[in-house]
C-alpha positions, 0 to 999 in steps of 0.5 A: 500500500502506498504512503498516500493511501494511509493518509491522514496519519500521525508521525509519532517520531516527530512528536514534541513534548511542550510540557509535563507534570506528574499526571499530564503531558502536553504534546504537539503532533505532526500529521500528514494529509493528502496534498496534490500541490505538495512542493516535495512531490510526496503528495502530502503535507504536514499539519500540527495538532496539540493534545493532552496525554495522561502520563499514566496511560498504557494502551486503551481504556486507561479509566472507567465510568461506572453506571449503577442503578438502584432498583426500588424493588430490591430496596423494598425487599430489604427496607422496612420503610417500603414494606407497605401496600402503598408502595408498588414494587414494580414502580420504576419511577423510584429507581435511582442512578448512582452519581457523584457530586464534586468540585472540579478546579478546571471548570471552577464549579461542582459537577454531577458525574458518573462515578469514575476512576483510573485503571492501574497498570496490569489491572482489569477494568472490572476489578478497577470498577469495583474498587473505585465504585466502593471508594467513591460511593460506599457501595459494593457492586457486582460487574454486569458488563464492560464496554470497549474503550471509547474516547471522551474528547478526541479533539483534545486528548487521547484519553479513553474510558470503559463504561462498566455497568454494575449491579448493587445487591441491596440484600447486603447489609453494608449496601443497605446501611450505605443507602440509609447513610448509616455507615461511615464512608472512609474510602475517599482519598485526600484530594477527593475529600478536599473537593467534597466528593459525595454520592448522589442519587438521581431518579432514573425516570425523569433524570434529564429534568432532574439534572436541569433542575440542579443546573438551574438551582445549584449552578452545577455542571453536568458531565457530558456522558451523564447528560447524554445518558439522560437524554437518551433515556428521555428519548426512549421514554418519548419513543414509547409514548409515540409508539402507543397512544395511552390516552385515546380520544373517543367520540361517543356520538360517532359509534366509537363506543367499541373503543372504550374497553380497549383503552380502559384495559390498556391504561385505565384512562381515556378521553371522551367527547359527547354532544350531551356536554358541549364546550359552552356548558363546560366553560360555564361550569368551570367558571361557576365552580370557581365562584362557588369556591371563592364565595361559599363558606363551605369551601375546604382547604385540603390538609396536605395538598395545596388545593381547595375543594367542595364535595357535593351530591346532587341534593346538596345543590338544592340546599340553603347552604349554597343560596348565596351562589344560586345562579352558579348552582343552577349551572352546576346542576345542569352540568351534573345532569349531563354527566349522568347521561354520559356515565350511563353510555360509558357503563353500557359500552363497558358491559358490551365491550367485556362481553356481557349479554346484558348491556344494561347490567352496570347502569342498573347498579347506578340507577339510584344516582349514588354519585357526587362531584368535587369542585377543585381549585389548586393554589399557586406554587413555585419550583419547590412544589411537588404533587399538587394532588397526591398519588392515588387511585379512585374508589368507585366505578367511573370518574369523569374529570373536566379541567381548565387545561392547566397541566400537571395531571399524570397517570402511572402507565407502563412504569412511567408517570405520563402526562394526560393530555388536555383536549378542549371540549372533552372529558377525562375518564378513568376507572375506579377500584370497584369497577376494576374488581367487578371486571377481575382487574380486566379494567385498570384502576390506575394511579394518578396525580397532579404533579409539580416541578419537584415531583419525583419521576415525572416525564412532563418537562420541568418548564411545563410544570413550572408554567402550570404552578404559576397559575391556579388550576381548576377542575371538576371531578364527577365520581360515579358510585354504584347504589349504596347497598350493592355489593363490592364483589361481582358473583362468578355465577353466569347471571353476573349477579351481585352477591355480598360475598365479603359482607361489604356494601358500596357505602361501607367500602367508600367509608373504608377507603376514605377512612371516614364518610368518603368526603376526602376521596 
């Protein structure tokens, strides 16, 4: 092969050392490039390039970066705090990436990085990773795989690193104590202590948003490889959302009722439109709800969530307690009546969709109109606002929700907190635990919440959540419960009769779930 076919190439024999220290060396390289107009007829000319070199470098892979995920499920198995039915062991939104925070003089700032370290001469990357990972984080890790060497900044240096993926066994007492910060971490060397190196846990879901938050609030710098990892994970989360429509829009006027059950099987949520409830009435209802909450002495401030609310039955709307807002009450009554009609259409669609011969079966269990509405006003927040409404699933059969379009509503679907979209003129529908039980969990009573900028695991952008908490958020939730004396358990007999197998009626169940009268559902 001719010399010209090997171009461009570096002439390492001509390398000049400009300066060096114990750890670094600055070199000027000479490299040849093709040049038809070369004066010496060689067909090439020489260019210069400066590079930084680690003096400890021997071959490729002189350092390694460690990627370790603490899986919530394994923590729950050994951590008594998580041993509760309120904590879903399959909830990956609480999985965490092990990172480190430390001061870096070259950028005069604290940085967020993956744990890292140098590989000693003759040492295997896997062994070096276990050693360095324990020194920097206190965790004892087990190597899952080691990547080939890759280059960190090839325009500046020939430094390369292997990415080592580690597993942290949370059944080990040492790791559990480290997670709970109960163990003394004395593995740091002098320079690492001087730079304030500390382990840092970052949520696996919504990691990019978490890094952005730390950049804005603390002024930290983010290691490029960690940022790339977070961006790739967010793209993957977004691709999943694009591949699958978790919250389909169903028009009840266009013979789309057969689409109701597939959506509720998939996510427990769907969005519906109906001519029975036009946009004008929805807007009037939201405005009336706001005035009632502002003027009525019956408005309640929630003890933990930043919101005000009022729980009302249809009969409450005719009482003297709301006489000061009688005009608005008439609007809410009209809205309420429309919701009952939509409820019956949905219940009939569900009965047919799951293959019941009697399409009226579920709607008959609601013919006493044992229902209620909740007028809601979420208060302003800031960047420190977490959930504006706590994570929960609903109690009854169906919930029909009307919102003013302010964001934050999320449902936990396929292991992620996903934003439920707003569609003007439409209602959001989700399944409650009773209907889920009646259908043998064929239809899902899905966890949902109203997230804020500080909510853990959100896939909604931080900017969108900051925008949402900058204003009040108004909504009206309609809860469809079966008749009070209906049983919570659907008999397995062929006639689908409702037998009180567990000696609990609907009213008793609602009181049990809410811890009282059902007002704080």
